[in-house]
C-alpha positions as CSV (number, residue, x, y, z in Angstrom):
1,M,-49.5,2.4,-17.7
2,R,-52.5,4.7,-17.3
3,V,-54.5,5.3,-14.1
4,D,-58.1,6.1,-14.5
5,Q,-58.9,9.5,-13.0
6,K,-61.8,8.6,-10.8
7,P,-61.2,5.8,-8.2
8,L,-63.6,2.9,-8.0
9,A,-63.8,3.4,-4.3
10,D,-62.3,5.9,-1.8
11,T,-62.6,5.2,1.9
12,P,-60.8,6.7,4.9
13,N,-58.2,3.9,4.9
14,F,-57.8,2.8,1.2
15,V,-58.5,3.7,-2.3
16,V,-59.4,1.2,-5.1
17,R,-58.1,2.1,-8.6
18,K,-58.1,0.7,-12.1
19,F,-54.8,0.7,-14.1
20,R,-54.6,0.1,-17.9
21,V,-51.5,-1.8,-19.0
22,A,-50.4,-2.5,-22.6
23,N,-50.1,-6.1,-23.8
24,S,-46.5,-6.3,-24.9
25,I,-46.7,-9.8,-26.3
26,G,-49.4,-9.0,-28.8
27,N,-48.1,-5.5,-29.4
28,I,-51.5,-4.2,-28.3
29,P,-51.8,-0.6,-26.9
30,K,-53.1,0.2,-23.4
31,K,-56.7,0.5,-24.5
32,G,-56.7,-3.1,-25.7
33,G,-54.4,-4.5,-23.0
34,Y,-55.1,-5.5,-19.4
35,R,-56.9,-3.9,-16.5
36,F,-55.5,-4.2,-13.0
37,I,-57.8,-3.4,-10.1
38,I,-55.8,-2.6,-7.0
39,S,-56.3,-1.4,-3.4
40,V,-53.8,1.1,-2.0
41,S,-53.6,1.9,1.7
42,K,-53.6,5.6,2.6
43,H,-51.6,5.0,5.7
44,T,-49.0,2.3,4.9
45,D,-47.1,1.0,1.9
46,E,-49.7,-1.8,1.4
47,L,-50.9,-2.6,-2.1
48,I,-53.4,-5.4,-2.8
49,L,-54.0,-6.8,-6.3
50,L,-57.8,-7.5,-6.4
51,Y,-58.4,-8.5,-10.0
52,V,-56.8,-8.6,-13.5
53,Y,-58.7,-9.0,-16.8
54,P,-57.8,-8.6,-20.5
55,K,-59.7,-6.3,-23.0
56,R,-58.9,-8.7,-25.9
57,G,-58.7,-12.4,-26.5
58,P,-60.7,-15.4,-25.4
59,L,-61.1,-14.2,-21.8
60,K,-61.8,-10.6,-22.8
61,K,-64.2,-8.4,-20.9
62,A,-65.3,-5.1,-22.3
63,N,-66.5,-3.5,-19.1
64,Y,-67.8,-4.6,-15.7
65,P,-70.7,-2.8,-14.0
66,P,-69.8,-0.8,-10.9
67,S,-71.7,-3.4,-8.8
68,F,-69.0,-6.0,-9.8
69,F,-66.3,-4.0,-8.1
70,K,-68.4,-3.1,-5.1
71,E,-68.5,-6.8,-4.3
72,F,-64.7,-6.9,-4.3
73,I,-64.6,-3.9,-2.1
74,K,-67.1,-5.4,0.3
75,E,-65.1,-8.6,0.5
76,L,-61.9,-6.7,0.9
77,I,-63.3,-4.9,4.0
78,Q,-64.5,-8.2,5.5
79,V,-61.2,-10.0,4.9
80,R,-59.2,-7.1,6.3
81,A,-61.4,-7.0,9.4
82,Q,-60.8,-10.8,9.9
83,N,-57.0,-10.3,9.3
84,K,-57.0,-13.0,6.6
85,L,-55.0,-11.3,3.9
86,V,-51.9,-13.1,2.7
87,K,-49.0,-10.7,3.1
88,L,-45.7,-10.8,1.2
89,D,-42.7,-8.7,1.8
90,H,-41.4,-8.1,-1.7
91,Q,-37.8,-7.8,-0.5
92,K,-37.9,-11.1,1.4
93,D,-40.7,-13.3,-0.1
94,L,-40.5,-12.8,-3.9
95,A,-37.8,-14.1,-6.2
96,I,-37.1,-13.6,-9.8
97,V,-38.0,-16.8,-11.8
98,K,-36.1,-17.4,-15.1
């Protein structure tokens, strides 16, 4: 996994970052794998998955313009203010599915 150096957004309460993750199924390296856009709280252990997209395949997207992510960030701020986020406690709410 690789974290891009410059965050997509940096606010007093959270930072939005893009991660590169290799596609292990297709034996594709990180540069051709997936992109995860996440928001990380600066004050709590909260992490929010905002978006995932592949760099290869039928749903591939080479690059999104900065305005695309600004819309996610705007919506995140609104949803947070309205207290409408779905919250899961990974120790209680998530299970391993086989």
